[in-house]
PAMAR-676172 format. One record per residue (C-alpha): x, y, z; residue in three letters. Coordinates in pm, whole numbers, plus 50000, padded with zeros to 5 digits. Each point is the difference from the previous one (the first is absolute). Example, Ala and Ser with C-alpha at 12.3 -4.5 7.8 and 13.67 -1.06 7.14 Angstrom:
BEGIN
51230|49550|50780|ALA
50137|50344|49934|SER
END
This chain:
BEGIN
50010|49997|50009|UNK
50123|50330|49902|UNK
50071|50255|50270|UNK
49833|50344|50032|UNK
50330|50170|49930|UNK
50049|49764|49705|UNK
49657|50087|49880|UNK
50066|50375|50001|UNK
50331|49956|49846|UNK
49856|49793|49715|UNK
49717|50265|49944|UNK
50254|50296|50009|UNK
50207|49823|49746|UNK
49711|49928|49775|UNK
49885|50372|50025|UNK
50362|50120|49922|UNK
50033|49767|49708|UNK
49667|50116|49870|UNK
50097|50370|50026|UNK
50346|49957|49848|UNK
49844|49810|49711|UNK
49762|50285|49930|UNK
50273|50257|50027|UNK
50216|49788|49760|UNK
49718|49978|49754|UNK
49917|50371|50036|UNK
50372|50074|49933|UNK
49988|49760|49699|UNK
49685|50182|49869|UNK
50182|50339|50049|UNK
50298|49889|49826|UNK
49799|49839|49724|UNK
49801|50340|49957|UNK
50351|50178|50000|UNK
50132|49766|49750|UNK
49699|50028|49767|UNK
50029|50390|50018|UNK
50361|49997|49935|UNK
49960|49755|49697|UNK
49725|50207|49855|UNK
50209|50326|50024|UNK
50311|49809|49873|UNK
49834|49843|49700|UNK
49831|50358|49922|UNK
50374|50122|50012|UNK
49906|50232|50288|UNK
50338|49942|50146|UNK
50011|50307|50220|UNK
49695|49876|50190|UNK
50093|49633|49994|UNK
50360|50055|50159|UNK
49884|50083|50362|UNK
49761|49707|50003|UNK
50261|49749|49870|UNK
50242|50135|50251|UNK
49755|49934|50279|UNK
49937|49646|49868|UNK
50380|49939|49982|UNK
50033|50100|50370|UNK
49720|49767|50094|UNK
50127|49723|49788|UNK
50386|50065|49950|UNK
50080|49688|49803|UNK
49734|50027|49738|UNK
50190|50001|49659|UNK
49682|50140|49808|UNK
49990|50312|50227|UNK
50365|50054|49965|UNK
50004|49953|49630|UNK
49704|50252|49954|UNK
50161|50252|50219|UNK
50317|49975|49774|UNK
49775|50060|49696|UNK
49852|50303|50156|UNK
50320|50147|50095|UNK
50127|49909|49638|UNK
49737|50228|49870|UNK
50059|50289|50252|UNK
50258|50261|50046|UNK
50173|49783|50251|UNK
50099|49736|49739|UNK
50313|49884|50185|UNK
49788|49878|50292|UNK
49868|49735|49802|UNK
50311|49790|50018|UNK
49965|49887|50371|UNK
49647|49893|49940|UNK
50074|49791|49689|UNK
50282|49812|50179|UNK
49789|49926|50296|UNK
49722|49882|49767|UNK
50248|49757|49831|UNK
50142|49889|50327|UNK
49635|49903|50115|UNK
49936|49798|49693|UNK
49842|50249|49761|UNK
50023|49916|49622|UNK
49883|50213|49727|UNK
50098|49992|49615|UNK
50117|50368|50011|UNK
50175|49983|50339|UNK
50339|49995|49841|UNK
49926|50315|49789|UNK
49871|50181|50312|UNK
50294|49897|50198|UNK
50242|50127|49732|UNK
49811|50328|49994|UNK
50018|50031|50386|UNK
50369|49935|50000|UNK
50042|50257|49724|UNK
49813|50261|50201|UNK
50237|49917|50297|UNK
50307|50067|49770|UNK
50105|49641|50052|UNK
50070|49950|49617|UNK
50181|49665|49988|UNK
49695|49825|50176|UNK
49768|50188|49771|UNK
50173|49873|49684|UNK
49997|49651|50157|UNK
49626|49991|50027|UNK
49919|50175|49678|UNK
50193|49717|49824|UNK
49806|49751|50187|UNK
49669|50164|49895|UNK
50107|50017|49646|UNK
50121|49639|49990|UNK
49708|49840|50180|UNK
49821|49735|49774|UNK
49669|50194|50002|UNK
50159|50345|49946|UNK
49897|50028|49643|UNK
49627|49957|50122|UNK
50041|50235|50284|UNK
50205|50279|49827|UNK
49907|50141|49654|UNK
50281|50126|49765|UNK
49988|50355|50129|UNK
49998|49872|50367|UNK
50316|49788|49922|UNK
50165|50303|49844|UNK
49923|50199|50301|UNK
50165|49737|50237|UNK
50301|49991|49780|UNK
50020|50365|49995|UNK
49996|49983|50407|UNK
50301|49770|49985|UNK
50175|50258|49793|UNK
49898|50264|50245|UNK
50135|49796|50306|UNK
50341|49947|49848|UNK
50022|50386|49919|UNK
49846|50108|50311|UNK
50285|49891|50203|UNK
50237|50227|49810|UNK
49763|50310|50050|UNK
49996|49931|50382|UNK
50379|49981|50008|UNK
50005|50350|49843|UNK
49701|50185|50160|UNK
49902|50345|49934|UNK
50153|50214|50277|UNK
49844|50338|49887|UNK
49782|50108|50304|UNK
49635|49866|49983|UNK
49779|50188|50239|UNK
49630|49931|50087|UNK
49785|50313|49919|UNK
49850|49980|50343|UNK
49661|50112|50133|UNK
49749|50122|49906|UNK
50077|49880|49649|UNK
50046|49642|50115|UNK
49750|49813|50214|UNK
49936|49642|50110|UNK
49818|49958|49671|UNK
50147|49962|49646|UNK
50145|50320|49837|UNK
50158|49990|49650|UNK
50043|50181|49658|UNK
50166|50324|50155|UNK
49995|50289|49753|UNK
50181|50320|50102|UNK
49970|50336|49821|UNK
50302|50188|49876|UNK
50005|50244|50288|UNK
49982|49719|50269|UNK
49718|50142|50197|UNK
49723|49772|49886|UNK
49977|49607|50003|UNK
49733|49806|49844|UNK
49969|49627|50085|UNK
49759|49699|50021|UNK
49887|49841|50316|UNK
49762|49757|50133|UNK
49895|50158|50339|UNK
49673|49971|50208|UNK
49896|50344|49893|UNK
49989|49905|49624|UNK
49705|50137|49814|UNK
49703|49764|50062|UNK
50211|49821|50273|UNK
49936|49668|49820|UNK
50236|49708|49997|UNK
50096|49789|49692|UNK
50006|49614|49990|UNK
50370|50008|50097|UNK
49888|50134|50336|UNK
50161|50342|49965|UNK
49822|50338|49955|UNK
49959|50138|49641|UNK
50267|50220|49857|UNK
49980|50378|50028|UNK
50211|50289|49894|UNK
50151|50214|50272|UNK
50170|50330|49989|UNK
50235|50158|50252|UNK
50160|50334|49990|UNK
50326|50139|50159|UNK
49944|50230|50307|UNK
50216|50290|50059|UNK
50159|49828|50305|UNK
50121|49710|49780|UNK
49732|49751|50098|UNK
49745|49862|49768|UNK
49639|50060|50029|UNK
49735|49713|50084|UNK
49930|49826|49666|UNK
49688|50098|49842|UNK
49775|49777|49795|UNK
49696|50228|49966|UNK
50058|50025|49634|UNK
49759|49985|49702|UNK
50140|49708|49834|UNK
49997|49760|50302|UNK
49705|49762|49983|UNK
49876|49699|50211|UNK
50183|49787|49753|UNK
50377|49981|49935|UNK
50163|50334|49913|UNK
50385|50030|49978|UNK
50245|50234|49880|UNK
50262|49899|49756|UNK
50157|50301|49822|UNK
50058|50369|50054|UNK
50096|50263|49736|UNK
50328|50183|50037|UNK
49824|50328|50115|UNK
49771|49804|50233|UNK
49676|50126|49833|UNK
49885|49658|49838|UNK
49947|49678|50196|UNK
49970|49642|49836|UNK
49761|49794|50189|UNK
49899|49625|49982|UNK
49655|49904|50051|UNK
49876|49644|50012|UNK
49702|50038|49756|UNK
49998|49846|49660|UNK
50263|49749|50097|UNK
50224|50274|50126|UNK
50048|50333|49825|UNK
50205|50320|50007|UNK
49871|50341|50067|UNK
50132|50362|50025|UNK
49914|50264|50247|UNK
50123|50359|49961|UNK
50074|50258|50281|UNK
49783|50303|49936|UNK
49995|50302|50253|UNK
50129|49768|50272|UNK
49746|49720|49940|UNK
50025|49686|49806|UNK
49750|49959|49726|UNK
49765|49690|49930|UNK
50226|49728|49847|UNK
49962|49935|49632|UNK
50100|49666|49824|UNK
50326|50035|49804|UNK
49875|49990|49637|UNK
50153|49759|49772|UNK
50168|49798|50274|UNK
49746|49791|50205|UNK
49863|49684|49877|UNK
49790|49730|50134|UNK
50316|49844|50131|UNK
50197|50095|50319|UNK
50183|50346|49970|UNK
50160|50041|50336|UNK
50270|50262|50016|UNK
50136|50305|49798|UNK
50211|50302|50009|UNK
50070|50303|49784|UNK
50327|50125|49847|UNK
50084|50340|50106|UNK
49850|50174|49690|UNK
49687|49790|50039|UNK
50031|49895|49618|UNK
50015|49632|50105|UNK
49862|49772|50253|UNK
50169|49662|50105|UNK
49738|49763|50117|UNK
49951|49632|50073|UNK
49734|49772|49858|UNK
49938|49629|49961|UNK
49808|50034|49688|UNK
50079|49733|49726|UNK
50302|50038|49771|UNK
50271|50038|50278|UNK
50291|49806|50103|UNK
49791|49839|50290|UNK
49818|50115|50295|UNK
49978|50375|50052|UNK
50249|50195|49765|UNK
50106|50355|50009|UNK
49893|50220|49697|UNK
50055|50362|49885|UNK
49728|50225|49856|UNK
50042|50331|49834|UNK
49771|50306|50051|UNK
49834|50083|49659|UNK
49864|50323|49877|UNK
49649|49888|50055|UNK
50080|49972|50379|UNK
49991|49629|50003|UNK
50279|49758|50046|UNK
50118|49795|49710|UNK
50295|49848|49817|UNK
50017|49740|50272|UNK
50308|49788|50010|UNK
50124|49726|50211|UNK
50338|50068|50153|UNK
50130|49676|49867|UNK
50169|49693|50133|UNK
50293|50175|50172|UNK
49756|50156|50261|UNK
49713|49747|49983|UNK
50008|49626|50080|UNK
49782|49702|49972|UNK
49891|50103|50364|UNK
49849|50310|50142|UNK
50136|50341|49981|UNK
49843|50299|50195|UNK
50035|50343|50164|UNK
50187|50173|49724|UNK
50140|50352|50101|UNK
50186|50193|49734|UNK
50249|50262|50156|UNK
49982|50364|49926|UNK
50306|49943|49753|UNK
49757|49823|49765|UNK
50237|49695|49966|UNK
50043|49826|50339|UNK
49718|49764|50074|UNK
49945|49832|50340|UNK
49755|49705|50016|UNK
49942|49668|50158|UNK
50004|49640|49833|UNK
49942|49653|50100|UNK
50177|49883|49685|UNK
50360|50133|50018|UNK
50236|49795|50220|UNK
50027|50176|50340|UNK
49930|49900|50375|UNK
49664|49858|49937|UNK
49626|50129|49950|UNK
49994|50364|49867|UNK
50329|50171|49989|UNK
50058|50362|49927|UNK
50215|50066|49682|UNK
50124|50298|49811|UNK
50093|50027|49630|UNK
50106|50295|49788|UNK
49869|50079|49650|UNK
50287|50066|49740|UNK
49838|50211|49732|UNK
50286|49963|49754|UNK
49938|49620|49982|UNK
49629|50003|50086|UNK
50045|49752|50270|UNK
49986|49946|50378|UNK
50298|49891|50210|UNK
49986|49676|50165|UNK
49786|50024|50322|UNK
50218|50087|50306|UNK
49895|49853|50336|UNK
49984|50272|50255|UNK
50134|49761|50259|UNK
49946|49860|50346|UNK
49839|50077|50250|UNK
49792|50239|49790|UNK
49921|49677|49807|UNK
49914|49696|50210|UNK
49872|49639|49906|UNK
49646|50143|50055|UNK
49818|50244|49770|UNK
50180|50348|49979|UNK
49833|50267|49789|UNK
49916|50363|49947|UNK
50327|50157|49994|UNK
50009|50383|49896|UNK
50293|50222|49971|UNK
49957|50362|50100|UNK
50028|50255|49732|UNK
50349|50129|50133|UNK
50136|49649|49997|UNK
50121|50025|50370|UNK
49719|49785|50159|UNK
49807|49692|49909|UNK
49684|49873|50152|UNK
49851|49635|50012|UNK
49774|49792|50203|UNK
50138|49714|50220|UNK
49922|49779|50302|UNK
50302|49963|50216|UNK
50110|49988|50373|UNK
49922|50360|50071|UNK
49664|50025|49827|UNK
49709|50125|50199|UNK
49794|49677|49927|UNK
49955|49940|49633|UNK
50158|50140|49687|UNK
50153|50344|50068|UNK
50159|50288|49784|UNK
50367|50009|50015|UNK
50262|50255|49862|UNK
50344|49931|49849|UNK
50215|50315|50005|UNK
50315|50075|49810|UNK
50302|50108|50227|UNK
49946|50356|50099|UNK
49648|49995|49817|UNK
50215|50122|49692|UNK
49891|49853|49672|UNK
50339|49977|49857|UNK
50139|49803|50294|UNK
50022|49629|50030|UNK
50168|49742|50217|UNK
50307|49824|49861|UNK
50067|49679|50139|UNK
50350|49831|49952|UNK
50038|49626|50068|UNK
50357|49893|50068|UNK
49964|49626|50057|UNK
50248|49732|49865|UNK
49777|49737|49848|UNK
50262|49728|50027|UNK
50009|50009|50385|UNK
49663|50189|50042|UNK
50155|50250|50232|UNK
50018|50389|50000|UNK
50301|50171|49853|UNK
50150|50259|50252|UNK
50031|50311|49793|UNK
49971|50379|50015|UNK
49830|50166|49728|UNK
50063|50371|49931|UNK
49723|50170|49796|UNK
50095|50339|49846|UNK
49782|50251|49823|UNK
50207|50063|49691|UNK
49867|50360|49961|UNK
50053|50127|50359|UNK
50274|49769|50125|UNK
49788|49928|50310|UNK
50063|49628|50127|UNK
49849|49763|50255|UNK
50150|49671|50121|UNK
49800|49680|50079|UNK
50210|49807|50248|UNK
49998|49619|50020|UNK
49932|50019|50380|UNK
49668|50177|49935|UNK
49901|49739|49755|UNK
50118|49657|50148|UNK
49767|49793|49780|UNK
50162|50153|49670|UNK
49664|50170|49907|UNK
50103|50375|49980|UNK
49739|50265|49933|UNK
49986|50375|49956|UNK
49794|50275|49851|UNK
50102|50118|49630|UNK
49844|50210|49735|UNK
49889|49896|49647|UNK
50197|50162|49706|UNK
50292|50100|50232|UNK
50360|49898|49919|UNK
50153|49798|50280|UNK
50341|49838|50025|UNK
49997|49695|50211|UNK
50333|49871|50160|UNK
50008|49661|50134|UNK
50277|49910|50262|UNK
49987|49630|50109|UNK
50280|49808|50153|UNK
50136|49733|49777|UNK
49842|50173|49676|UNK
50120|50262|49754|UNK
49888|50346|50060|UNK
49700|50058|49778|UNK
49860|50333|49869|UNK
49690|50039|49803|UNK
49780|50282|49888|UNK
49630|49973|50067|UNK
49719|50190|49843|UNK
49650|49840|50049|UNK
49730|50135|49743|UNK
49695|50133|50155|UNK
49701|49760|50024|UNK
49698|50096|50182|UNK
49926|49644|50125|UNK
50336|49918|50150|UNK
50034|50092|50382|UNK
50299|49753|50040|UNK
50284|49907|49776|UNK
50221|49683|50067|UNK
50359|49981|49905|UNK
50172|49670|50057|UNK
50377|50002|50052|UNK
50139|49651|49959|UNK
50340|49850|49957|UNK
50108|49887|49655|UNK
49948|49629|49931|UNK
50177|49778|49761|UNK
49658|49913|49828|UNK
49937|50356|49914|UNK
50305|50018|49769|UNK
49980|49832|49664|UNK
50295|49774|49924|UNK
50194|50108|49678|UNK
50340|49822|50054|UNK
50319|50196|49901|UNK
50111|49707|49793|UNK
49752|50139|49737|UNK
50220|50296|49969|UNK
50326|49787|49967|UNK
49817|49767|49744|UNK
49883|50312|49801|UNK
50349|50134|49982|UNK
50135|49662|49894|UNK
49741|49981|49716|UNK
50076|50351|49885|UNK
50373|49920|49978|UNK
49960|49665|49815|UNK
49723|50128|49762|UNK
50130|50353|49929|UNK
49646|50143|49974|UNK
49950|50355|50053|UNK
49622|50036|50005|UNK
49746|49857|50237|UNK
49689|49835|49880|UNK
49764|50053|50285|UNK
49757|49717|50066|UNK
50176|49765|49751|UNK
50026|49637|50048|UNK
50336|49990|49826|UNK
50320|49935|50201|UNK
50073|50365|50071|UNK
49937|50188|50328|UNK
49688|49860|50185|UNK
49748|50240|50143|UNK
50132|49896|50355|UNK
50352|50089|49902|UNK
49865|50318|49855|UNK
49803|50077|50345|UNK
50331|49921|50183|UNK
50185|50267|49815|UNK
49771|50280|49913|UNK
49860|50110|50328|UNK
50039|50080|50366|UNK
50068|49685|50213|UNK
49896|49913|50354|UNK
50272|49777|50123|UNK
49963|49728|50283|UNK
50291|49800|50122|UNK
49874|49679|50133|UNK
50164|49726|50218|UNK
49727|49746|49940|UNK
50062|49642|49886|UNK
50073|50029|49618|UNK
49720|49743|49928|UNK
49774|50324|50018|UNK
50116|50103|49658|UNK
49734|49781|49839|UNK
49723|50249|50096|UNK
49840|50133|49695|UNK
50092|50364|49914|UNK
49732|50268|50006|UNK
50043|50288|49756|UNK
49912|50304|50215|UNK
50207|50292|49878|UNK
50100|50372|50096|UNK
50272|50242|49872|UNK
50117|50334|49946|UNK
50050|50153|49648|UNK
50016|50370|49963|UNK
49929|50238|49718|UNK
50210|49959|49696|UNK
50023|50366|49926|UNK
50309|50092|50207|UNK
49914|50060|50345|UNK
49642|50059|49957|UNK
49722|50090|49763|UNK
49959|50329|49832|UNK
49640|50132|49986|UNK
49895|50347|49915|UNK
50362|50127|50020|UNK
50025|49888|50358|UNK
50205|49717|50142|UNK
49874|49723|50250|UNK
50235|49764|50155|UNK
49837|49655|50105|UNK
50077|49847|50337|UNK
50162|49671|50023|UNK
49806|49689|50106|UNK
50088|49908|50351|UNK
49772|49674|50052|UNK
49787|49756|49835|UNK
49621|49936|49987|UNK
49915|49853|50326|UNK
49654|49886|49896|UNK
50150|49780|49726|UNK
50251|49846|50238|UNK
49718|49929|50237|UNK
49807|49831|49741|UNK
50297|49783|49939|UNK
50037|49926|50346|UNK
49642|49893|50045|UNK
50030|49769|49692|UNK
50268|49817|50168|UNK
49898|50028|50364|UNK
49646|49876|50007|UNK
49980|49952|50371|UNK
50100|50369|50086|UNK
49647|50124|50101|UNK
50128|50320|50140|UNK
50142|50110|49661|UNK
49690|49868|49829|UNK
49792|50231|50222|UNK
50230|50302|49903|UNK
49927|49931|49624|UNK
49634|49984|50081|UNK
50017|50345|50171|UNK
50207|50101|49695|UNK
50139|50298|50204|UNK
50370|49998|50051|UNK
50317|49806|50067|UNK
50361|50101|50057|UNK
50278|49736|50010|UNK
50287|50019|50244|UNK
50331|49854|49909|UNK
50178|49781|50275|UNK
50368|50067|50055|UNK
50128|49648|49958|UNK
50088|49777|49721|UNK
49652|50012|49886|UNK
49992|50377|49967|UNK
49885|50144|49665|UNK
50118|50297|49813|UNK
49925|50165|49669|UNK
50277|50008|49744|UNK
49899|50255|49748|UNK
50050|49971|49622|UNK
50223|50319|49921|UNK
49931|50160|49683|UNK
50216|50262|49816|UNK
49968|50279|49754|UNK
50135|49957|49656|UNK
50381|49971|49980|UNK
50032|50057|50371|UNK
50115|49811|50303|UNK
49911|50260|50252|UNK
49803|49863|50295|UNK
49691|50196|50056|UNK
49925|50117|50362|UNK
49641|49828|49980|UNK
50168|49655|50017|UNK
50199|50050|50324|UNK
49709|49920|50236|UNK
49980|49647|49846|UNK
50378|49947|50005|UNK
50014|50121|50354|UNK
49732|49742|50102|UNK
50208|49732|49825|UNK
50323|50119|50192|UNK
49803|49953|50333|UNK
49913|49655|49889|UNK
50348|49914|49890|UNK
50138|50123|50343|UNK
49747|49766|50190|UNK
50068|49698|49777|UNK
50373|49969|49983|UNK
50021|49686|49765|UNK
49808|50137|49700|UNK
50178|50090|49672|UNK
49848|50223|49727|UNK
50049|49981|49628|UNK
49972|50338|49835|UNK
49919|49995|49626|UNK
50009|50300|49764|UNK
49798|50031|49680|UNK
49956|50262|49709|UNK
49758|50037|49711|UNK
50114|49912|49653|UNK
50106|50336|49880|UNK
50369|50042|49963|UNK
50299|49749|49914|UNK
50018|49675|50189|UNK
50333|50085|50152|UNK
49888|50334|50134|UNK
49677|49846|50132|UNK
50211|49722|50196|UNK
50210|50286|50165|UNK
49683|50196|50077|UNK
49823|49714|50169|UNK
50303|49936|50198|UNK
50007|50346|50138|UNK
49634|49989|50091|UNK
50054|49680|50198|UNK
50327|50151|50146|UNK
49826|50310|50121|UNK
49747|49803|50197|UNK
50270|49766|50134|UNK
50203|50335|50102|UNK
49683|50126|50181|UNK
49976|49698|50202|UNK
50342|49972|50094|UNK
50017|50357|50110|UNK
49704|49918|50227|UNK
50211|49726|50183|UNK
49947|49685|49804|UNK
50322|49799|49937|UNK
50119|49983|49649|UNK
50036|49637|50011|UNK
49625|49971|50020|UNK
49937|50207|49709|UNK
50038|49887|49647|UNK
49917|50191|49690|UNK
49998|49950|49633|UNK
49881|50173|49689|UNK
49793|49814|49722|UNK
49981|50288|49757|UNK
49685|49969|49791|UNK
49978|49622|50000|UNK
49731|49940|50253|UNK
49694|50241|49918|UNK
49689|49982|50198|UNK
49799|50209|49746|UNK
49975|50072|49646|UNK
50276|50238|49910|UNK
49790|50161|49710|UNK
49802|50245|50245|UNK
50125|50261|50229|UNK
49829|49821|50286|UNK
50188|49678|49920|UNK
50334|50161|49969|UNK
49948|50171|50333|UNK
49920|49670|50168|UNK
50307|49833|49856|UNK
50229|50257|50142|UNK
50019|49838|50356|UNK
50195|49838|50271|UNK
49838|49685|50166|UNK
50141|49833|50320|UNK
49956|49641|50098|UNK
50097|49778|50283|UNK
50216|49705|49908|UNK
49891|49675|50177|UNK
50319|49837|50073|UNK
49889|49693|50168|UNK
49748|49915|49734|UNK
50097|49666|49829|UNK
49905|50115|49663|UNK
50297|50252|50021|UNK
50235|49701|50000|UNK
49928|49920|49645|UNK
50267|50095|49749|UNK
49816|50266|49819|UNK
49913|50190|50321|UNK
50325|49956|50155|UNK
50184|50116|49679|UNK
49786|50311|49966|UNK
50047|50087|50373|UNK
50367|49970|49999|UNK
50043|50178|49658|UNK
49832|50294|50160|UNK
50221|49992|50316|UNK
49728|49902|50232|UNK
50154|49840|50308|UNK
49772|49741|50163|UNK
50060|49923|50378|UNK
49778|49715|50109|UNK
49763|50126|50272|UNK
49663|49894|50129|UNK
49754|49931|49697|UNK
49747|50253|49915|UNK
49761|50107|49729|UNK
49959|50321|49807|UNK
49643|50096|50009|UNK
49901|50259|49769|UNK
49653|50192|49950|UNK
49955|50216|49691|UNK
49780|50260|49852|UNK
50055|50248|49723|UNK
49907|50359|50024|UNK
50008|50159|49676|UNK
50132|50356|49914|UNK
49711|50042|49773|UNK
49715|50217|50161|UNK
49704|50191|49896|UNK
49939|50355|50111|UNK
49692|50215|50018|UNK
49866|50357|50034|UNK
49887|50111|50329|UNK
49650|49836|50108|UNK
49978|49822|49660|UNK
50020|49624|49911|UNK
50004|50058|49618|UNK
50165|50064|49763|UNK
50354|49890|50044|UNK
50278|50249|49949|UNK
50176|49935|49665|UNK
50318|49906|50197|UNK
49809|49739|50166|UNK
49816|49860|49698|UNK
50346|49959|49813|UNK
50161|49806|50305|UNK
49695|49770|50028|UNK
50011|49927|49645|UNK
50336|49864|50046|UNK
49867|49779|50296|UNK
49742|49883|49764|UNK
50241|49871|49758|UNK
50195|49822|50265|UNK
49695|49841|50160|UNK
49892|49844|49657|UNK
50312|49809|49986|UNK
50000|49864|50350|UNK
49754|49807|50232|UNK
50056|50218|50297|UNK
49714|50151|50195|UNK
49977|50380|50084|UNK
49897|50141|50325|UNK
49864|50366|49973|UNK
50004|50222|50292|UNK
49857|50353|50007|UNK
50114|50299|50209|UNK
49867|50370|50056|UNK
50160|50306|50141|UNK
49860|50016|50352|UNK
50099|50380|50023|UNK
49820|50131|49687|UNK
49735|49756|49893|UNK
49648|49930|50127|UNK
50038|49673|50196|UNK
49620|49937|49971|UNK
50043|49928|49639|UNK
50196|49694|50081|UNK
50221|50082|49706|UNK
50263|49727|50072|UNK
49758|49716|49895|UNK
49846|50194|49706|UNK
50329|50067|49861|UNK
50110|49636|50029|UNK
49662|49905|49814|UNK
50059|50258|49723|UNK
50349|49873|49931|UNK
49875|49629|50011|UNK
49743|50091|49726|UNK
50272|50187|49804|UNK
50196|49683|50009|UNK
49706|49761|49916|UNK
49915|50211|49696|UNK
50354|49947|49874|UNK
49993|49634|50032|UNK
50108|49905|50339|UNK
49760|49724|50125|UNK
49773|50061|50304|UNK
50144|49683|50175|UNK
50342|50140|50016|UNK
49933|50321|50180|UNK
49902|50035|50370|UNK
49928|50331|50183|UNK
50128|50024|50361|UNK
49935|50262|50259|UNK
50268|50240|50055|UNK
49999|49930|50386|UNK
50163|49670|49920|UNK
50296|50173|49854|UNK
50101|50237|50282|UNK
50301|49798|50062|UNK
50134|49965|49653|UNK
49898|50325|49840|UNK
50005|50310|50227|UNK
49828|50247|49781|UNK
49969|50246|50293|UNK
50383|50065|49971|UNK
49956|50131|49627|UNK
49962|50362|49940|UNK
49656|50123|50006|UNK
49817|50011|49668|UNK
49992|49785|49686|UNK
50264|49759|50153|UNK
49733|49893|50249|UNK
49719|49988|49748|UNK
50094|49672|49851|UNK
49947|49657|49937|UNK
50270|49754|50057|UNK
50061|49642|49855|UNK
50129|49681|50136|UNK
50079|49683|49824|UNK
49917|49665|50153|UNK
50064|49646|49887|UNK
49755|49719|50044|UNK
END
C-alpha cells in the first residue's frame, strides 16, 4: 500500500509532468509559428524582416543547420555580406547540404578577403557534376570572372590607396543608406539620394528599405551643413534618385522607377526646382538608370539595358540636337562596356575623363569603380583603370564623382566608420590641390622579398628645392611623398650595394590619378636579352674571309646576321655573370635600345637656328620588363607592375652581376673627335670596369665608304684609339683595353644614304669572354691573337646585350599643329621610307610637344605620331610594321626637355625594333 507521502509525491510529479509537457508543446507551437513567419518572409525575399526572427530561432535551437544556412543567405543579400561566412560554415558543420552551398561559401570567403579559399570553392562549384544544370553560360562566365578578381585583388590590397578617405559626417550621413553624391562647383551645395524614414510617402519597398528620395543640403556660414531637405517637387512616394548634375548646378538628372526605369531633368529656376521632364530621345521601355552631362551640356552619358549592347546594361552617349531632343546615340564600345553590367557614368568637366562602375572588368569583385580617358585623335577610350583598394572592395562600389576642380572625389561605401548603412565618403588630393598627387616608391628586392635600404632625394629642377626620403622612415621599402603633375623632378637613389641612380621624372596630368606607383627593383639576368659577343667575332671573321663591303640586312646569305648587326650597331647593356655556363642555352630575346644622333654635324638646322640633341642615357625599361615577364612567369610582383602600367626604375648591383651601358660612339665625317655627349656613357663604363677588375674590352673603329681604303683604315684606328685613350685617362689599365680599326669593311647600314653613312662612322665596344670554350677554336684564337688581345683565364662569364636603335631622322611641326610636316622633315622621312622598304624591321613612332609654348590640352604628341604614321602608310609602309608608343615610356632614353625650346621639341622621333 502506498504511503500518504508517496501518494502526494506521485500526484505532484504527475502535475509537474503535465505542466512541463504543456509548456513544451506551447514552446514548440511558438517556435513553429516563428518558423512559419520567418519562412514566409524569407521566401518572399523580405530578408530584413526575416533576419531578426531567424536569429531568435537560432538562439532557441543553436544547432539547426537550416536556420544557420538561411541567416547566411540573408547576410549574403545584405550590406553585411562578410557576416554570411560564419553561418555558412556552421550550417555545413551541422550537416547542411545544398547544391549552391559551394558557390555561396566561395562568395563569402571573397567578401572576407580570403581569396585562396574563395578560388578553391569557386573551382568546386564550376566542376561539380551538375554545374551545367545549375549555372547557365553567363553565370559560369561570372564565376570565372570572380576567380580572376580574386587573383588580382590580392595585388590591389598589397598596394592600397593611401590618399585620405574621410566620412562626410552628419547630417549628410545617417543610419540609413546615402549614395550618389553630387557637389556643385562652388562646394556649397550637395545633392544626394537616401532611404530615410521621412521619405515622401514613408513607404517601404519589397527589400524592406524605405523608398528613395533626393535630399539637398547647403553649407552654412560656420562651415557646417544644413539638415538635408527632401521637400522637393520631384520627390514622390515611389523611387526618386539623383544621378547627375550640370556643371553650373542648374540642371539635375533624376531617376524614376516608372516605365521600367526612366531619366528626367529638373531645372533650378529662381531658387526652386522645376517639375521633372523625361529626357527626350533617351528613355525606352527598358531600364535607363544613370546619366551625367558634359560641361557644355551638349552630350549626355547614360546607361541602358536596351537590346543591342554588349551584355547587361551598357554606357551610351547622346548628343543634344537642334530640336532640343537627344539623338546620335552611340554605344561607348567594348573597351568601356563588357558582357556584364556597367553603371553610374560620370563625365568629368574636362569632357574626356569618365568615371563609372562595372561588374565585367577584372577588379576586386562585384561593381568596381573605373576611369578611362577619351583620346580624340584616335577616337578611342583608354583601357579602364581600377581606382584601387580600399575605395573598391569585393562588394559593389558605385557612384564616384570627381569635383569640378579635380581636388576631391566623392563616392558611397559601407565601411567600419559608417553610420549604419552606405555613407558618403570623400577622397582628397594632398593639400586639396588639383595638381597634387601622392607618388609611391616601392624599393623591394623580389629575389629575397625584402626592402632595399635607400635614401631618395627628390629635387625640383626649376627651383632647386630638395627633399629626402630616408629608409628609417619607410622600413617596409614603401616610400611616399606629395608631388605635382607636369613638374620636372630629378630623383636620386642612394642604396648600399647598388650604383647611384639618377632619373628625371615628369608625370603628365590626369584627372583620375590620385596616386602614382613607381617600382625601383634590382636588375635581374632575365631582364637582359642574350646576344653573345661571339656574334661580333664571328662577323669580323666572315668579313675578313669574304671581303664583302656591303650589308644585306635581313638576308639569309652567309653575311652578317641580324643578331650580329644588333650587337654592333647599338648601345649595349652588359651583364657579367658567374653562373654555370650551361645557362648559355637560354634562347635570346631581341629587345633593343640605342643612341644614334643627328647626322647633320652636331645637330639639326631648322629656320636658321641650331639645336643640339642630348645623348641617350638609358634604355626602355618597359621593354626590359616585358622581356623579364616572358622569362620569369612566377614573378607576380612584376606582373602586377605591368598591370598597373605605371612606372619602373632598375637599380644596378655593384658586383659581378652589375650592368652598364656601353654606348655606340658616332663621329662626324672625316673626324675622330670624341663628342662631349658621349662622356656620360663612357664614365658609367669606367665605373663598371673599376668594380669588375677581370673584364677586358675590345674597341672596334669603323668608317663609311667614302675615301681610299688605306685612309679609312687609319681613320678607324684613330676613332678606336681616342676612345681607348679616354678610358685609360680615367684610370683603366691599358692591358685591359684593346683597339683596332676595320675601316669600311663592316657597315651596319647602306652607305648610299646620308643616314647610312653616319651610322657607319662609329666605334663599338665588346667584352671578350675568355672562358668560353668556343674561343678555343682555331679561327677565334687566331683572330684574337692577331689583334693583340691577351686572354687571362678568369671566372667564366657571359656578355649580355640589349639593343634598340634610335634614328637620327625626326619630323618637326609648327606650333600647335600636327600637319603639315616641314619640308626638311618630309625629305628625311622619305629617306627612312626607302630604307624600311628594303628591311623587315618594325618602326616605333613617338610624338612630343613643347610644354612651354604649346597647348597641352590638344594632346599634340599623340596626334603628331598618328599624322606621321599616316604619312608613312601612304608611302607604302605597312600598318603592321608601325607602332605608336606614348612619350612617357621614353623619358629615360630620350630627354626632349633638355633640348632648346621651340621646334626641336615639337617633333616625332623614330626607333627601330627587330622581332
